[in-house]
C-alpha positions in Angstrom: -23.7 -12.2 9.5 -20.0 -11.2 9.8 -19.0 -14.9 8.6 -21.3 -14.7 5.9 -20.1 -11.1 4.6 -16.5 -12.8 5.0 -17.4 -15.9 2.9 -19.0 -13.7 0.1 -15.7 -11.6 -0.1 -12.8 -14.0 -1.3 -9.8 -11.7 -0.4 -6.3 -12.4 -1.7 -2.9 -10.9 -2.2 -0.2 -11.8 -4.5 2.9 -10.2 -6.2 2.3 -7.7 -9.0 3.1 -9.0 -12.5 3.5 -6.9 -15.8 -0.1 -8.0 -16.8 -1.3 -5.7 -13.7 0.4 -2.6 -14.8 -2.2 -1.3 -16.9 -4.9 -1.5 -14.4 -2.5 0.2 -11.7 -1.7 2.9 -14.3 -5.3 3.3 -14.8 -5.9 4.1 -11.1 -3.4 6.7 -11.2 -4.1 8.3 -14.3 -7.9 8.3 -13.8 -8.2 9.1 -10.1 -9.9 12.5 -9.5 -8.3 15.7 -8.0 -10.5 15.2 -5.0 -9.0 11.6 -4.4 -5.6 12.8 -5.1 -6.1 15.5 -2.2 -7.6 13.0 0.1 -4.6 10.8 -0.2 -2.2 13.8 0.2 -1.1 13.5 -3.3 -0.3 15.8 -6.3 -1.4 14.2 -9.9 1.0 16.8 -11.5 3.9 14.9 -9.8 3.1 11.6 -11.5 5.6 10.7 -14.1 4.6 10.4 -17.8 2.4 6.9 -18.4 5.0 5.3 -20.4 8.0 6.1 -17.7 5.8 4.8 -14.9 5.3 1.5 -17.0 8.9 1.2 -17.4 9.7 1.9 -13.7 7.1 -0.9 -12.6 8.5 -3.4 -15.2 12.2 -2.9 -13.8 10.9 -3.4 -10.4 9.2 -6.4 -11.1 12.0 -8.0 -12.9 14.6 -6.8 -10.4 16.0 -9.2 -7.6 14.3 -9.1 -4.3 17.6 -7.7 -2.6 17.7 -4.9 -5.3 14.4 -3.7 -5.2 13.6 0.1 -4.6 9.9 -0.5 -4.8 8.1 -3.9 -4.2 4.4 -4.2 -5.0 1.5 -6.5 -4.3 -1.9 -6.8 -5.9 -5.2 -7.0 -3.7 -7.8 -9.0 -5.0 -11.7 -9.7 -4.3 -13.2 -13.0 -5.9 -10.2 -12.9 -8.2 -10.6 -9.4 -9.7 -7.9 -6.8 -8.8 -9.2 -4.0 -6.6 -6.3 -2.5 -5.3 -2.4 -2.4 -4.5 -0.2 -2.0 -1.6 3.8 -1.2 -2.3 6.5 -0.6 -0.1 9.5 1.9 -1.0 12.5 3.2 0.8 13.4 -0.3 1.2 16.5 -1.2 3.3 16.7 -4.9 2.6 16.7 -7.0 6.0 15.8 -3.7 7.8 12.7 -1.6 7.1 10.5 -0.4 4.6 7.5 2.3 4.1 4.0 0.8 3.2 1.6 2.5 0.9 -2.2 1.4 0.7 -4.3 2.0 -2.3 -8.2 0.8 -2.9 -8.7 1.4 -6.6 -12.2 2.5 -6.7 -14.9 3.9 -4.1 -17.1 0.7 -4.5 -14.3 -1.3 -2.8 -13.8 1.3 -0.1 -15.4 1.4 3.3 -16.3 -2.3 3.3 -13.9 -3.6 5.9 -11.5 -5.4 3.5 -8.6 -3.2 4.2 -7.4 -4.6 7.3 -7.6 -8.2 6.1 -5.9 -7.3 2.9 -3.1 -5.5 4.9 -2.8 -8.3 7.2 -2.4 -10.8 4.1 0.4 -8.5 2.6 2.6 -8.3 5.9 3.9 -12.2 5.2 5.4 -10.7 1.8 6.9 -7.7 3.4 8.4 -9.4 6.4 9.6 -12.6 4.7 10.5 -11.7 1.4 12.5 -8.4 2.3 13.4 -9.9 5.4 12.3 -6.7 7.3 12.9 -5.8 10.9 10.5 -2.8 10.9 7.5 -1.7 8.5 6.3 1.7 8.6 3.7 3.5 7.0 2.8 7.4 7.1 -0.3 8.0 5.7 -1.8 11.7 5.4 -3.1 12.8 8.8 -6.2 14.0 7.4 -7.3 10.6 5.8 -9.1 8.6 8.2 -9.3 5.1 6.4 -5.7 4.1 6.2 -5.1 5.3 9.9 -8.0 3.3 11.2 -6.8 0.4 9.1 -3.3 0.4 10.6 -4.5 0.6 14.0 -6.9 -2.3 13.5 -4.3 -4.5 12.1 -2.0 -3.7 15.0 0.3 -1.1 13.9 1.9 1.0 16.6 1.2 4.6 16.4 4.8 6.7 16.7 4.0 10.2 16.3 2.5 12.8 13.8 4.8 15.1 12.0 5.2 17.3 9.0 7.0 16.0 5.6 6.6 15.1 2.3 6.0 11.4 2.6 6.5 10.6 -1.2 7.5 11.5 -4.7 3.8 12.0 -5.4 3.0 14.1 -2.0 3.0 17.5 -1.2 4.0 18.8 2.4 1.7 17.4 4.7 0.9 16.2 8.3 1.2 12.4 8.5 0.7 9.7 11.1 3.8 7.5 11.5 2.7 3.7 12.1 5.2 1.1 12.8 5.2 -2.9 13.1 8.3 -4.6 14.2 8.7 -8.3 13.2 8.2 -9.1 16.7 4.6 -7.6 16.6 4.0 -9.3 13.0 4.9 -12.8 14.5 2.8 -12.1 17.5 -0.5 -11.5 15.2 
């Protein structure tokens, strides 16, 4: 049964292109307040749409060593269903990962762990990372379960403002080292 399920789900990961930006912005600007709350974010902290668009274009066009953010598009059967990105990048050292499945129909299907695993080579190889961190909202079980399933190591729970769109919250800090990645 699982083999049939995963054959039907053709999951792939690729770098974001300018053509993807409108769909990504659609996710951010049409998500409900409830969804923002669930992921520990505050919609009022979003930059204006045009500003957000320009930030993404700038990051797409930046050389890999200079990127402040680096995004990948998640696809199922050739259709974009979400994205992952890293920020707080110290090229050759570390970065912090974020996970976003764009609509509820694509959530809770078991594809998150597969997509995260397929994303790891981009982060570890292209950014030459030694450590990849992720610090999801502690009250959002989905990303926490996904990270555990993929093989991330739980470091600690603590209170912080994890990103520019977030409010102060309890987060779970997870990490994967280059060694752990190579052992997958």
